[in-house]
N, C-alpha and C positions, 0 to 999 in steps of 0.2 A: 068881151071875148078873151079868155085866158090864152096866152101863148107862151111856150117854153123854148128856150134855146140853150143847147149844150155847147161847151167849148173845152178845150184842154186835151183833147185826144192827140195821138201821134203814134210814132214808131219808137220802140225802146228795146233794149236787150234784156234778157232774163235777169232778174235780180234788181232792175231799175225801178223808177217810181214816176208816176203821173198824178197830177191833180186835176180832176174834172170839175167843172162849174156848170150850174144850171141857173138861169135866170128867167123869172116870169115877168111878163109885161105889165102886171098890175099887183098891187099889194092888197090882197084880200086872203082870207082863210082858204077859200075854194081854189085860188090860184097858186097858193104856195106850194112849191114842189117839195115832196116828202119821201121819194123813194127813187132808187136807181134799179134799172134792169139791164140786161145785156142779151144780145141774140146774134148767132152765126147763121150763115146760109143753110136752109134746110131744117133748121131746129126752131123750136118755139121759144118765145121770149122767156127768159129766166130772171127771177128776182134776185137781186145782189144785196141790197141794203135799204133800210127804211128808218125814218125817225118820227117819234111821236109828235103830236101837237105840243108846241112849246120847246121842241128840241131837246128834251130831257132824257128820252128813252130810245136807244138805238136798237135796231134789229139787223142781224147779219146772216146771210147764207152760210152754212157750214164751210163751204169751199173757200171763202174769203175771210173768215173770222181770224182775227189777230194780224191780218195783213192790210185791210181796207178800214178806213174810218169815215164814217158819214157825219157832217156837221151842217148846222144851219147857220147862215150868215145873218148879218145886221145891215139892211133890212131882212126880214124872214122870207122875202121872195126870192132869195138866192140860196142854193144848196151846193154843197161840195161833197166830192169823194176823193179822198186821199188814198192813193193806191201804192203800196209799198211791196217790195219783194215779188215783183210781177212774174208771172209764169207764162209760158206758151199758151196754156189752156184759158188764159184770161183774155186772149185775142177774141174781139167781138166788136159789134156796134153797141155803144152804151147809150141808154136812153134814160131821161129823168121823166117823172110822172107826178101828176097833182090830182086834187080832188078825189082823195081816198074816200071810199064808201066806209062809214063808221061801222066798226066790227068786222070788216072784211079781212081776208088772209092777205097779210102784207106782201106775200110773194106771188100773188096770182095777178096777172095782167088785168083781169076783168074787175078788180077792185078799183082801178083808176079810170078816170074819164078824159084826162088830158095828158097828152105826151109831146116831147119834143122830137125833132128830126133825127137826133142821134149824132154821136161823135165816135169815130173810129179809133179803136186802141189795137195795135199790133205789137206783139212781143216775140222777139226772135231769140232762138235758142243758140 
């Protein structure tokens, strides 16, 4: 059973930085986390960033491109999201996702079958 756990969230002033981590409970391709999403109350989960198998090709939502960086750790069951120049609109619960359906849209929640419980990010202006 694959399990994901996010960490690294917190409260920060606008312009600050945070580094989120996601660790899977097992080292397999299906369990390897490959994407980050975020969600605020009353809104649907929004894709933020993803990374291809092997950690070679990143994908970013337009809203975070140039500010956030997704990287795969070693071992590959660890996923990071470096968040720089944070804005109040980045405030959300951030989730990592695993077991991406091959060929699925990187930014659709239905593409993934495993999720962590989330870590809260709050950015104050």
